[in-house]
C-alpha positions in Angstrom: 136.5 109.0 125.7 137.6 108.9 122.0 135.5 105.6 121.7 132.7 107.4 123.7 132.6 110.4 121.2 132.7 107.2 118.2 129.6 105.8 119.8 127.8 109.4 120.4 128.0 110.1 116.7 126.9 106.4 116.0 123.9 107.1 117.4 123.1 110.8 116.4 123.6 109.0 112.8 121.0 106.4 113.6 118.5 108.7 114.7 119.0 110.9 111.8 118.2 107.9 109.3 115.5 106.4 110.9 113.8 110.1 111.3 114.5 111.3 107.9 113.3 107.8 106.2 110.0 108.7 108.5 110.0 112.1 107.6 110.1 111.1 103.6 107.0 108.2 104.1 104.9 111.3 106.4 105.9 114.2 103.5 105.5 112.0 100.6 105.0 108.8 100.8 101.6 108.2 99.0 103.9 109.3 95.7 105.8 106.5 96.3 103.7 103.2 97.0 102.8 100.9 94.6 100.6 98.0 94.0 102.7 95.3 96.4 103.4 97.5 99.6 99.7 98.8 99.3 98.6 95.6 99.0 100.2 94.7 102.5 98.3 97.9 104.4 94.9 96.5 102.5 95.7 92.8 104.5 96.2 94.6 107.8 93.3 96.4 107.4 91.2 94.0 106.4 92.9 92.0 110.2 92.2 94.9 112.1 89.0 94.3 112.3 88.8 91.2 114.3 90.3 88.8 111.6 93.3 87.5 113.7 96.7 87.8 112.3 95.9 84.9 109.0 92.8 85.4 107.2 91.0 83.1 104.9 89.0 86.1 103.0 92.4 87.2 101.6 93.8 86.1 98.8 98.1 85.9 99.2 100.7 85.9 97.3 103.0 83.4 96.6 103.4 83.7 100.9 101.8 83.3 103.6 102.0 86.2 105.7 102.4 84.7 109.6 105.2 86.3 111.1 104.9 89.3 109.6 104.0 93.2 108.9 100.2 92.4 109.5 101.3 91.5 113.6 102.5 95.3 113.9 100.2 97.0 111.2 96.3 95.2 111.9 96.8 96.9 115.4 97.8 100.2 114.7 95.0 100.2 112.1 92.4 100.0 115.8 93.9 103.1 116.7 94.0 105.3 113.9 92.1 105.6 110.1 95.1 107.2 108.5 96.9 104.6 105.7 100.0 107.4 105.9 100.5 107.3 110.0 99.9 103.4 110.7 103.1 103.0 107.1 104.9 105.2 109.3 104.9 104.2 113.0 104.2 100.7 111.6 107.8 100.7 109.8 109.3 102.8 113.2 108.0 99.4 114.8 109.7 96.8 112.3 112.9 99.2 112.5 113.1 98.1 116.4 112.6 94.9 115.9 115.1 95.0 113.3 118.0 96.8 115.4 117.0 94.8 118.7 117.8 91.2 116.5 120.2 92.7 115.1 122.1 94.2 118.5 121.3 90.4 119.8 123.5 89.0 117.1 126.0 91.5 117.0 126.7 90.8 121.0 127.0 87.0 120.0 129.6 88.2 117.1 132.1 90.2 119.1 132.6 91.2 122.9 133.1 94.9 121.7 129.1 96.2 122.2 130.0 99.6 120.7 130.2 97.6 117.2 126.3 97.5 116.8 126.1 101.5 116.8 129.3 101.5 114.0 127.3 99.4 112.1 123.5 99.3 112.7 123.0 102.7 110.1 124.2 100.6 107.0 121.5 98.5 107.4 118.6 101.9 107.1 120.4 104.2 104.5 118.9 104.0 101.7 122.1 103.8 99.1 119.6 103.3 96.7 115.4 102.9 95.3 115.5 99.8 95.8 117.1 100.5 99.6 114.9 102.5 100.5 111.9 100.5 98.9 113.0 97.1 100.7 114.4 99.0 103.8 112.4 102.2 104.4 109.1 102.3 102.7 107.7 98.4 102.2 109.1 96.8 104.9 107.6 93.4 104.2 111.0 92.1 104.0 112.4 93.6 107.9 110.7 90.5 109.8 112.8 87.6 107.6 116.2 90.0 108.0 115.4 90.2 111.9 114.7 86.3 112.1 117.5 85.9 110.1 119.6 88.3 112.7 118.0 86.1 115.5 118.6 83.0 114.2 122.1 83.6 113.7 122.8 85.1 116.7 121.0 82.1 118.6 123.5 79.8 116.4 126.3 81.9 117.7 125.5 81.8 121.2 125.3 78.2 121.3 128.7 77.2 119.5 130.0 79.6 122.4 128.8 77.3 125.2 127.2 79.8 127.3 124.7 79.1 129.5 120.9 78.1 128.8 121.6 76.1 126.5 118.5 74.3 126.5 116.3 77.2 126.2 118.1 78.9 123.7 117.8 75.7 121.2 114.2 75.5 122.1 113.7 79.0 121.0 115.7 78.2 117.9 114.0 75.3 116.4 110.4 77.5 117.3 111.8 80.3 115.4 112.8 78.6 112.3 109.5 76.2 112.9 107.3 79.6 112.8 108.8 81.6 110.3 109.1 78.5 107.5 105.3 78.0 108.0 105.2 81.8 105.9 107.1 80.2 102.8 110.2 79.2 101.7 111.5 82.6 101.5 113.4 82.0 105.0 114.3 78.6 104.0 116.8 80.2 101.2 117.8 83.1 102.7 118.8 81.5 106.4 119.1 78.1 106.3 120.1 76.8 102.8 123.0 79.5 102.8 124.2 78.2 106.4 124.6 74.9 105.5 126.2 75.4 102.5 128.4 77.6 104.8 128.8 74.6 106.7 129.6 72.0 104.5 132.5 74.3 103.0 133.6 74.7 106.8 133.6 71.0 107.2 136.1 70.8 104.5 137.8 72.9 105.3 138.7 72.1 108.7 138.2 68.5 109.0 140.2 67.9 111.4 139.7 71.1 113.9 135.9 69.7 113.9 136.4 65.9 114.4 134.8 63.2 113.0 131.2 63.3 111.3 129.7 61.9 114.6 131.4 64.3 116.9 130.3 67.3 114.8 126.5 65.6 114.2 126.5 65.6 118.1 128.6 68.9 118.5 126.8 70.9 116.8 123.3 69.6 117.1 121.1 72.6 116.9 122.2 73.3 113.3 120.6 70.5 112.0 117.6 70.3 114.4 116.5 74.3 113.4 116.9 73.2 110.3 114.4 70.2 110.5 112.3 72.3 112.2 112.5 74.9 109.2 111.5 72.4 106.7 109.0 71.0 109.2 107.1 74.6 108.6 107.9 74.8 104.9 105.9 71.6 104.7 103.1 72.2 107.0 102.9 75.3 104.5 103.4 73.2 101.8 100.8 70.8 102.5 98.5 71.9 105.0 98.4 75.4 105.5 97.7 75.2 101.6 94.6 73.7 101.6 93.1 76.3 104.4 94.1 79.8 102.9 94.8 81.1 99.3 98.0 81.6 98.3 100.3 80.0 95.9 103.4 78.3 96.0 107.0 78.4 94.9 106.4 74.7 94.1 105.5 75.7 90.8 109.2 76.8 90.3 110.7 75.0 87.2 114.2 74.8 85.8 115.0 76.8 82.7 117.7 77.1 80.3 120.1 80.1 80.7 120.3 82.7 77.6 122.2 85.6 77.8 119.3 87.4 77.5 118.2 86.1 81.2 121.5 86.8 82.1 121.4 90.3 80.8 118.3 90.9 82.7 120.1 89.4 85.8 123.2 91.7 85.8 121.1 94.8 85.5 119.2 94.1 88.3 121.9 93.4 90.7 123.2 97.2 88.7 119.9 98.3 90.0 120.1 97.1 93.5 123.4 99.2 93.8 121.5 102.6 92.2 123.3 102.0 88.6 119.8 102.4 87.2 118.7 101.0 83.6 116.3 103.6 83.2 118.5 106.5 84.5 122.0 105.8 82.9 121.2 105.7 79.1 122.7 108.9 77.7 123.3 110.3 81.2 126.1 112.6 80.7 129.6 111.3 82.3 130.7 114.5 83.9 127.3 116.0 85.7 125.2 115.9 89.1 123.0 112.6 88.1 125.9 111.3 86.1 128.3 111.4 89.1 126.2 109.4 91.6 125.9 106.8 88.8 129.9 106.4 89.2 129.4 106.5 93.3 126.8 103.4 92.5 130.0 102.0 90.5 132.4 102.7 93.6 130.1 101.1 95.8 130.1 97.6 94.0 133.7 97.9 94.1 134.5 98.8 97.8 131.8 95.6 98.7 134.1 93.3 96.6 137.0 94.8 98.0 135.6 94.4 101.5 134.9 90.1 100.7 138.4 90.3 98.9 140.1 91.5 102.2 138.3 89.1 104.5 138.6 86.2 102.3 142.6 86.3 101.6 142.6 85.5 105.8 141.8 82.3 104.8 141.8 79.8 107.3 143.9 82.3 109.8 139.9 84.1 110.4 138.0 82.9 113.5 135.5 80.2 112.6 132.4 82.6 113.2 133.8 85.5 110.7 134.5 82.6 108.7 131.3 80.8 108.3 129.8 84.8 108.4 131.9 85.2 105.0 130.5 82.3 103.4 127.0 82.4 104.7 127.0 85.9 103.4 127.9 85.0 99.9 126.2 81.6 99.6 123.3 83.7 100.6 123.8 86.4 97.4 124.2 83.1 95.2 121.3 81.1 96.3 119.6 84.1 94.7 121.7 84.9 91.5 121.4 81.3 90.8 117.8 80.9 91.2 117.0 84.1 88.9 119.9 82.2 86.1 118.2 78.9 86.3 114.4 78.8 87.2 111.7 80.5 85.8 111.2 82.6 89.4 110.4 86.7 88.7 114.1 88.8 88.7 113.7 91.5 90.8 115.8 93.6 92.9 114.4 93.4 95.9 115.5 89.7 96.4 119.3 91.3 95.7 118.7 94.4 98.4 117.6 91.6 101.1 121.1 89.6 100.6 122.8 92.7 100.1 121.9 93.3 103.9 123.7 90.0 105.4 126.8 91.7 104.4 127.0 94.6 107.0 128.5 92.3 110.1 131.5 92.0 107.7 132.2 95.2 108.4 133.0 94.0 111.9 135.2 90.8 110.3 136.7 93.5 108.3 138.1 95.5 110.9 138.9 93.3 113.5 140.0 90.5 111.2 141.6 91.9 107.8 145.3 91.9 107.8 145.8 95.6 106.9 146.8 98.2 109.4 144.1 100.2 111.8 144.4 103.4 110.3 144.1 101.8 106.4 140.7 99.7 107.8 139.7 103.5 109.5 140.0 104.8 106.3 138.0 102.4 104.5 135.1 102.1 107.2 135.1 106.3 106.9 134.9 106.0 102.9 132.3 103.4 102.8 130.1 105.3 105.4 130.7 108.6 103.7 130.1 107.3 100.2 126.9 105.7 101.3 125.6 109.0 103.1 125.8 110.9 99.7 124.0 108.3 97.6 121.3 108.6 100.9 120.8 112.5 100.6 120.6 111.9 96.4 118.0 109.5 97.2 116.3 110.9 100.0 115.7 113.8 97.7 114.2 111.6 94.9 112.0 110.2 96.9 110.9 113.6 98.4 110.1 115.2 94.9 108.9 112.1 93.8 105.2 112.9 92.0 104.8 108.8 91.0 101.3 109.3 92.2 99.7 112.6 91.6 97.7 111.4 89.1 96.0 108.5 90.7 95.6 111.6 93.4 93.7 113.4 91.1 91.3 110.2 90.1 90.9 109.2 93.6 89.6 112.7 94.5 87.1 112.8 92.0 86.0 108.8 93.1 85.5 110.1 96.5 83.9 113.0 95.8 81.5 111.0 93.8 80.9 108.5 96.8 82.7 105.0 95.0 83.2 102.9 96.9 84.0 99.7 94.6 86.1 99.5 91.6 87.8 97.7 89.4 91.5 98.2 87.4 94.7 96.6 86.3 96.8 95.1 89.3 99.2 97.9 89.5 96.5 100.4 89.8 94.4 98.6 92.2 95.4 99.0 95.7 97.1 102.1 95.3 93.8 103.7 94.9 92.8 102.1 98.3 95.9 103.0 100.3 95.7 107.0 98.5 91.7 107.2 99.5 92.5 105.8 103.3 90.5 103.0 102.9 87.4 104.5 101.0 87.3 102.6 97.8 87.9 99.2 97.5 89.4 97.4 94.5 89.6 94.7 92.6 92.7 93.8 90.0 92.1 92.8 86.6 94.4 91.1 84.2 94.6 89.8 80.7 93.9 85.9 80.5 96.0 83.6 78.2 93.7 84.3 75.1 94.1 88.0 75.9 90.8 88.8 77.0 90.7 90.7 80.4 89.6 89.2 83.6 89.5 89.2 87.4 93.1 88.5 88.7 92.9 86.3 92.1 96.2 88.1 93.8 96.3 90.3 97.0 92.8 91.0 96.9 89.9 90.9 99.3 87.7 87.9 98.2 84.4 89.1 99.1 85.2 91.9 96.4 86.2 89.4 93.8 82.4 88.1 94.7 80.3 90.9 95.5 76.4 91.8 95.6 75.7 91.7 92.6 73.7 95.1 93.5 76.5 96.5 95.0 76.6 99.9 92.7 77.8 102.4 91.1 81.1 100.8 90.5 84.1 102.2 88.1 86.8 100.8 86.1 89.7 103.1 86.1 92.1 102.3 82.9 95.5 104.3 82.2 95.3 106.0 78.7 97.2 103.3 77.0 94.6 100.4 77.9 91.8 101.4 76.3 92.2 99.4 73.5 92.8 95.9 75.7 89.6 96.7 77.3 87.4 98.0 74.7 84.6 95.3 74.9 84.4 96.7 78.6 83.9 100.0 77.5 81.9 99.9 74.3 79.3 102.6 73.8 80.4 104.2 76.7 81.8 107.9 77.8 84.1 108.1 80.2 82.8 109.6 83.3 86.0 111.4 83.9 89.0 111.6 82.1 92.7 113.6 82.2 95.7 113.5 80.9 97.1 109.4 82.7 93.7 108.2 83.8 89.7 107.0 81.8 87.4 106.3 84.2 83.7 104.0 83.0 81.0 103.7 85.3 78.4 101.2 85.8 75.0 100.9 87.7 76.1 97.8 89.5 78.8 95.0 90.1 76.7 92.2 88.3 76.5 94.6 85.4 80.5 94.9 84.7 80.7 91.2 85.8 78.5 90.1 82.6 80.4 92.4 80.9 83.4 90.6 81.9 82.4 87.4 81.6 81.0 87.8 77.5 84.6 88.7 77.2 
């Protein structure tokens, strides 16, 4: 009876989190979106016109969207023109996909099925702005996480020697192949930490695992699925990169670690937990805001305690539990090392993605940590309460955000005047398209190495980079502080719209604007 009550409470908790995430997006989502997540909807809108699920008419970023959000959102665009509805309903479907994958994984990790309900809320509860951005708003990384849990679940299924092994093995190889067609990310978040964990286990349990040949044959699904993943990435890098327009991480280069770069990497990690570098400075310790920042540090401490308590069990851990611990640590470590030793862009979202893989360790902690049952229950309860407090603070922050109010005023004026094509910096471009429900299409601009502005072929429709030169009128939207940077495009012109945030300049045709741009 007691377990049944716990399960009911956990289900209600999960449903409340899903409902709150959806409510925030519906109520104030337009004030939360930025250029990256708006770009995903612009792509989905393009694909909804019968362009399949991959398009040669889109300039992708560093990854080709193969098995990602566009499968869901492009379909939704065929039923509604509301971009808010597509984002909200699309994220609900993505959450469902993630929870199904996590349910399958937990079913292979433990025989006690209730652990899915006890731990699933931790995946979706926004303990920081970045956690909400990755799991509650953008949605782009949810498929990567769902695929990771599915692959982990299939590995454990095959490890436990269950029936239908050939089918499971084929499904595993097919999934790793397809997931790696998009780029290197699934390799870095799943396959690379897997092999590091396996290598460590081989050294720690060489007698138990047998000779290399015996290990190679018994656990063939590990290396065959890895080969399938590598094959998928090679197809992406050598074949698909010649058909579709996207960048690859093959251009990543090594760098010397510097103290300044280490500072940025560590500050980014603190940001992921909610200890914001923008909000913390000069915040009084004994204030409401200061208290929440301290609670963010407490969350970091609880996670560290969790890992240490499991690690202390050493070889007494079950093999799946030890593998999962090492897998989570190495997954996080790979991101950290890439930030320190390569020129990879340092962003909180990759940390947030790797942190989600620590959620199943709550199960391992409760089942295998060398602590009394009461202490373990107290720890899990304290963690849940702490994250709920941080979550409430994040929901309040999201609901009161006015990030895009200035943009929405500009969009309202542009719609009233009938503009349908414009130019701006990247961080304004696709956001304006989403705020106008797709009525205004945008082309991003950037500064070249010589400082002169030019077209920025990144997350944009190819047709808009090369429009009909007679199409018009078109406009240029600038932040107030960007006017000097683009003065040759605006010389002798009076803004047709201006407010405290933006200036808008008008041009009769796209050809006129592009001629001025090419003269830079």
